[in-house]
C-alpha positions as CSV (number, residue, x, y, z in Angstrom):
1,M,-5.3,-13.1,-15.6
2,F,-2.4,-15.3,-16.6
3,V,-2.6,-19.1,-17.0
4,D,0.3,-19.5,-19.4
5,E,4.0,-19.0,-18.6
6,K,4.8,-17.5,-22.0
7,E,2.1,-14.9,-21.6
8,L,3.2,-14.2,-18.1
9,E,6.8,-13.7,-19.2
10,R,5.8,-11.4,-22.1
11,E,4.0,-9.2,-19.5
12,L,7.0,-9.3,-17.1
13,G,9.2,-8.0,-19.9
14,R,6.7,-5.3,-21.2
15,P,8.2,-1.8,-21.1
16,G,5.9,1.2,-20.4
17,A,6.0,4.3,-22.5
18,E,8.1,6.2,-20.0
19,L,10.8,3.6,-20.1
20,V,10.8,3.5,-23.9
21,A,11.4,7.3,-24.0
22,E,14.2,7.0,-21.5
23,A,15.8,4.1,-23.3
24,A,16.0,6.2,-26.4
25,A,18.5,8.4,-24.6
26,W,20.7,5.6,-23.1
27,S,24.3,6.4,-24.2
28,G,25.5,2.9,-24.8
29,D,25.0,-0.9,-24.4
30,V,23.2,-2.4,-21.4
31,I,24.6,-5.3,-19.3
32,V,22.6,-7.2,-16.7
33,L,24.8,-9.0,-14.2
34,G,23.2,-12.0,-12.4
35,A,20.7,-12.4,-15.2
36,G,20.1,-16.1,-14.4
37,G,18.2,-15.3,-11.2
38,K,14.5,-14.7,-10.5
39,I,14.5,-11.1,-11.8
40,G,17.1,-11.1,-14.4
41,S,15.2,-12.5,-17.4
42,G,12.4,-10.0,-17.1
43,V,14.8,-7.1,-16.7
44,A,17.0,-8.1,-19.6
45,T,13.9,-8.7,-21.9
46,M,12.3,-5.4,-20.9
47,A,15.6,-3.5,-21.7
48,R,15.8,-5.1,-25.1
49,R,12.1,-4.4,-25.9
50,A,12.4,-0.8,-24.7
51,L,15.4,-0.2,-26.9
52,D,13.7,-1.9,-29.9
53,E,10.5,0.2,-29.4
54,A,12.7,3.3,-29.1
55,G,14.4,2.6,-32.4
56,R,17.7,1.9,-30.8
57,G,18.6,-1.4,-32.4
58,D,22.2,-0.2,-32.5
59,L,22.5,-0.8,-28.7
60,R,23.2,-4.3,-27.3
61,V,21.6,-5.8,-24.2
62,M,23.8,-8.5,-22.6
63,A,22.8,-10.9,-19.9
64,V,25.6,-12.4,-17.7
65,S,25.3,-15.5,-15.6
66,R,26.8,-19.0,-15.1
67,W,23.7,-20.2,-16.8
68,G,22.8,-23.3,-14.9
69,D,19.4,-23.2,-16.6
70,A,20.0,-23.7,-20.4
71,D,16.3,-23.1,-21.2
72,A,16.4,-19.6,-19.5
73,R,19.4,-18.7,-21.6
74,A,17.8,-19.9,-24.8
75,R,14.7,-17.8,-24.1
76,L,16.8,-14.7,-23.8
77,D,18.8,-15.5,-26.9
78,A,15.5,-15.9,-28.8
79,V,14.3,-12.3,-28.0
80,G,17.6,-10.7,-29.0
81,V,19.4,-10.5,-25.6
82,E,23.0,-11.6,-26.0
83,T,23.8,-14.1,-23.2
84,V,27.3,-14.2,-21.8
85,M,28.6,-17.1,-19.5
86,A,30.8,-15.9,-16.7
87,D,31.5,-16.7,-13.1
88,L,31.4,-13.2,-11.5
89,S,33.1,-14.4,-8.4
90,D,36.3,-14.6,-10.5
91,P,37.9,-11.1,-10.8
92,A,39.5,-12.1,-14.1
93,A,36.1,-13.0,-15.5
94,V,34.7,-9.7,-14.4
95,D,37.6,-7.8,-16.0
96,G,36.9,-9.7,-19.3
97,L,33.2,-8.7,-19.5
98,P,32.1,-6.5,-22.4
99,D,32.0,-2.8,-22.0
100,A,28.6,-1.2,-21.2
101,S,27.4,2.2,-20.2
102,E,24.3,1.0,-18.4
103,V,24.9,-1.7,-15.8
104,I,22.2,-3.6,-13.8
105,F,23.6,-5.5,-10.9
106,L,21.3,-8.3,-9.6
107,V,23.9,-10.6,-8.0
108,G,23.3,-11.7,-4.4
109,A,23.5,-14.5,-1.9
110,K,20.6,-15.0,0.6
111,F,19.5,-18.6,1.1
112,G,21.9,-20.9,2.9
113,T,23.9,-17.9,4.2
114,S,23.0,-18.7,7.8
115,T,25.2,-21.8,7.6
116,K,27.7,-20.5,5.1
117,S,28.1,-16.9,6.1
118,D,31.5,-16.7,4.2
119,E,29.5,-17.1,0.9
120,A,27.3,-14.1,1.9
121,W,30.4,-12.0,2.5
122,M,32.1,-13.0,-0.7
123,T,29.1,-12.6,-2.9
124,N,27.5,-9.6,-1.4
125,T,30.6,-7.5,-0.6
126,V,33.7,-8.7,-2.5
127,L,32.1,-9.4,-5.8
128,P,30.5,-5.9,-6.0
129,A,34.0,-4.5,-5.5
130,Y,35.1,-6.3,-8.7
131,V,32.1,-4.9,-10.6
132,A,32.5,-1.4,-9.2
133,R,36.1,-1.3,-10.4
134,R,35.3,-2.8,-13.9
135,Y,32.4,-0.4,-14.6
136,A,33.8,2.7,-12.9
137,R,32.8,4.9,-15.8
138,S,29.3,3.5,-16.3
139,R,26.0,4.1,-14.6
140,I,25.2,1.2,-12.2
141,T,21.9,0.3,-10.7
142,A,22.5,-2.2,-7.9
143,L,19.7,-4.2,-6.3
144,S,19.6,-4.2,-2.6
145,T,16.9,-5.1,-0.1
146,G,14.6,-3.7,2.5
147,N,16.3,-6.1,5.0
148,V,18.9,-3.4,5.6
149,Y,16.3,-1.7,7.8
150,P,15.4,-2.8,11.3
151,L,12.0,-4.4,12.1
152,T,9.6,-1.5,12.7
153,S,6.0,-0.9,13.8
154,P,3.4,-0.8,11.1
155,M,2.2,2.4,12.7
156,T,5.3,4.2,11.4
157,G,4.5,3.5,7.8
158,G,7.9,1.9,7.4
159,P,11.4,3.3,7.1
160,L,12.2,6.1,4.5
161,E,15.4,6.2,2.6
162,T,16.7,8.9,4.9
163,D,16.1,6.7,8.0
164,E,18.9,4.9,9.8
165,T,19.6,1.3,8.6
166,G,19.7,-1.5,11.1
167,P,20.3,-4.8,9.4
168,V,19.5,-8.0,11.3
169,G,21.5,-11.2,10.5
170,E,24.5,-11.7,8.2
171,Y,22.5,-11.6,5.0
172,A,21.2,-8.2,5.8
173,I,24.5,-7.0,7.1
174,T,26.3,-8.0,3.9
175,C,23.7,-6.4,1.8
176,R,24.3,-3.2,3.6
177,G,28.0,-3.9,2.9
178,R,27.2,-4.2,-0.8
179,E,25.6,-0.7,-0.7
180,Q,28.7,0.7,1.0
181,V,31.0,-0.9,-1.6
182,F,29.2,0.8,-4.5
183,T,29.0,4.0,-2.5
184,H,32.8,3.8,-2.1
185,G,33.1,3.4,-5.8
186,A,30.9,6.5,-6.4
187,R,32.9,8.6,-3.9
188,T,36.4,7.5,-5.0
189,R,35.9,7.0,-8.8
190,G,33.0,9.3,-9.6
191,T,30.8,6.3,-10.6
192,R,27.1,7.1,-10.9
193,V,25.2,4.7,-8.7
194,A,21.5,3.9,-7.8
195,L,20.7,1.5,-4.9
196,I,17.3,-0.2,-4.9
197,R,16.0,-1.5,-1.6
198,L,13.3,-4.0,-2.6
199,N,10.8,-6.0,-0.7
200,Y,9.0,-8.1,-1.8
201,A,8.5,-8.6,-5.6
202,C,5.7,-11.0,-6.5
203,E,4.5,-12.9,-9.6
204,P,2.4,-16.0,-9.7
205,R,5.4,-18.5,-9.6
206,Y,7.2,-16.8,-6.7
207,G,7.0,-14.3,-3.9
208,V,5.2,-13.8,-0.6
209,V,1.7,-14.1,-2.0
210,A,2.8,-17.4,-3.7
211,D,4.3,-18.6,-0.5
212,I,1.1,-18.0,1.5
213,A,-1.1,-19.5,-1.3
214,R,1.0,-22.7,-1.4
215,R,0.5,-23.1,2.4
216,V,-3.2,-22.4,2.3
217,A,-3.8,-24.7,-0.6
218,G,-1.8,-27.5,1.0
219,G,-3.4,-27.2,4.4
220,E,-0.1,-26.1,6.0
221,P,-0.1,-23.5,8.8
222,V,0.6,-19.9,7.8
223,D,3.2,-18.4,10.2
224,L,2.1,-15.0,11.6
225,S,5.4,-14.1,13.2
226,I,5.8,-11.4,10.7
227,G,2.2,-10.1,10.7
228,V,2.3,-7.5,7.9
229,V,4.3,-7.2,4.7
230,N,5.0,-5.0,1.8
231,V,4.7,-6.6,-1.7
232,V,5.0,-5.3,-5.2
233,W,4.2,-6.6,-8.7
234,Q,7.3,-8.0,-10.5
235,R,6.7,-6.2,-13.8
236,Y,6.7,-2.8,-12.0
237,T,9.8,-3.8,-10.2
238,N,11.6,-4.6,-13.4
239,E,10.7,-1.2,-14.9
240,V,11.7,0.8,-11.8
241,I,15.1,-0.9,-11.8
242,L,15.7,0.1,-15.4
243,R,14.3,3.6,-15.0
244,S,16.5,4.2,-11.9
245,L,19.5,4.4,-14.3
246,G,18.4,7.9,-15.1
247,H,18.7,8.9,-11.4
248,A,22.1,7.3,-10.8
249,D,24.6,9.8,-9.3
250,T,27.9,10.1,-7.6
251,L,26.0,10.7,-4.4
252,P,24.2,7.4,-4.8
253,F,20.5,7.6,-5.5
254,V,18.8,5.4,-2.8
255,L,15.2,4.1,-3.5
256,N,12.8,2.0,-1.5
257,L,10.9,-0.2,-4.0
258,T,7.6,-1.9,-2.9
259,G,3.9,-1.4,-3.2
260,P,1.8,1.2,-1.4
261,E,-0.1,-1.3,0.9
262,T,0.9,-2.5,4.3
263,A,-0.7,-5.9,4.0
264,S,-1.9,-8.2,6.7
265,V,-0.6,-11.8,6.3
266,R,-3.7,-13.1,7.9
267,T,-5.9,-11.2,5.5
268,I,-4.0,-12.3,2.5
269,A,-4.3,-15.9,3.6
270,R,-8.0,-15.6,4.2
271,Q,-8.7,-13.9,0.8
272,L,-6.7,-16.7,-0.9
273,G,-8.6,-19.3,1.1
274,E,-11.9,-17.9,-0.1
275,K,-10.8,-18.0,-3.7
276,L,-9.3,-21.5,-3.5
277,G,-12.0,-22.9,-1.4
278,V,-9.8,-23.8,1.6
279,E,-10.0,-22.6,5.2
280,P,-6.5,-21.3,6.1
281,V,-4.7,-22.6,9.2
282,F,-2.5,-20.2,11.3
283,V,0.3,-20.6,13.7
284,G,1.9,-18.0,16.0
285,A,0.7,-14.5,16.6
286,E,1.4,-11.2,14.9
287,G,4.4,-9.4,16.4
288,E,4.5,-5.7,17.1
289,T,7.1,-5.1,14.4
290,S,7.7,-6.3,10.8
291,L,10.2,-5.8,8.0
292,L,8.7,-2.8,6.2
293,N,9.6,-0.3,3.5
294,N,8.0,3.1,2.7
295,A,8.2,3.6,-1.0
296,S,6.4,6.9,-1.3
297,K,9.5,8.4,-3.0
298,C,9.3,5.6,-5.6
299,H,5.6,6.2,-6.3
300,T,6.2,10.0,-6.6
301,L,8.9,9.4,-9.2
302,F,7.6,6.4,-11.2
303,G,3.9,6.2,-10.4
304,Y,2.0,3.5,-8.6
305,P,2.4,-0.2,-9.5
306,D,0.2,-1.2,-12.4
307,R,-1.3,-4.1,-10.3
308,S,-2.6,-3.7,-6.8
309,L,-2.4,-6.1,-3.9
310,G,-5.9,-7.2,-4.6
311,Q,-5.1,-7.9,-8.2
312,L,-2.0,-9.9,-7.2
313,I,-4.1,-12.1,-4.9
314,D,-6.7,-12.6,-7.7
315,M,-3.8,-13.5,-10.1
316,Q,-2.3,-15.9,-7.7
317,A,-5.6,-17.8,-7.1
318,T,-6.3,-18.0,-10.8
319,W,-2.8,-19.3,-11.5
320,M,-3.0,-22.0,-8.9
321,S,-6.5,-23.0,-9.8
322,A,-5.2,-23.5,-13.4
323,G,-2.3,-25.7,-12.2
324,G,0.3,-23.1,-12.9
325,T,4.0,-23.7,-12.1
326,L,5.3,-22.7,-8.6
327,W,9.0,-22.3,-8.1
328,N,10.4,-24.1,-5.1
329,K,12.1,-20.9,-3.8
330,P,10.4,-19.8,-0.6
331,T,11.1,-16.2,0.4
332,K,11.2,-17.0,4.2
333,F,9.5,-13.7,4.8
334,E,8.3,-14.9,8.2
335,R,11.8,-15.0,9.7
336,R,12.4,-12.4,12.4
337,D,16.1,-13.4,13.1
338,G,17.5,-12.6,9.7
339,K,18.7,-16.2,9.2
340,F,18.1,-17.5,5.8
């Protein structure tokens, strides 16, 4: 179990043997757009380490952000990732980015979009259009979200990639718009695209399990409005994002990404409470539907996550008991109205 951030970050950036083999065949440089966010550092580091282990030191890995966090930028520079400062909302800045054959798009606006919906529309639909035009001849993996699906009954097992979307709220609607913008680029320019519908990636500093653990430890009520969730280990998420490049196509490759368990929020809270020595407090009642995601296609292609839900819970409890850092970035997974 991890009690040290450096050890945790090394693990989040550790490539598996399959990714290393695939990275050996990448045709050119890699660029990670939106690398200053929660996922970007691990993805960029993993790409660099995969190329190094594959003997492809000739290829660059570039990480693009506005870099409000100078320490995060320095950590990437230290592992051989070339950091680039750019405001991706500026089309001229996007046009001036370095060439790359492999593009990872992680840019998105979620929190605060309920009061500034124009920001959601600009970031989630207009900005992708700039990127789709700039990297029309590249392979693009674009991160999306399971929020593009409607709330569904746990009895269904969650929506498949072939099911109808039904986004609730402007965040989800604009994320569906992002998918459509990249799909338009694929259809009109022949760009190879992969769209990754993720919910919810977890590591000890952030995610649904961390949200629940923080509330349990602090004696705050755990909201049961969303009674069940899908979660997935962050390292596995990083690896699937990179490996999906190999499946990008002009008919976009769509992939649900999460863990195999449909997990009870009440049960997660109780298990965390047992490990932390706190009796959890609950508010509300489990609804008949939740935001869910059936990732059976992902598990068939890439295997199961290397850490189960039970291991994520154990990891979270160990991390908190050791006084590990928690990011103040709640997922707001319990919202049913799509307002973030």
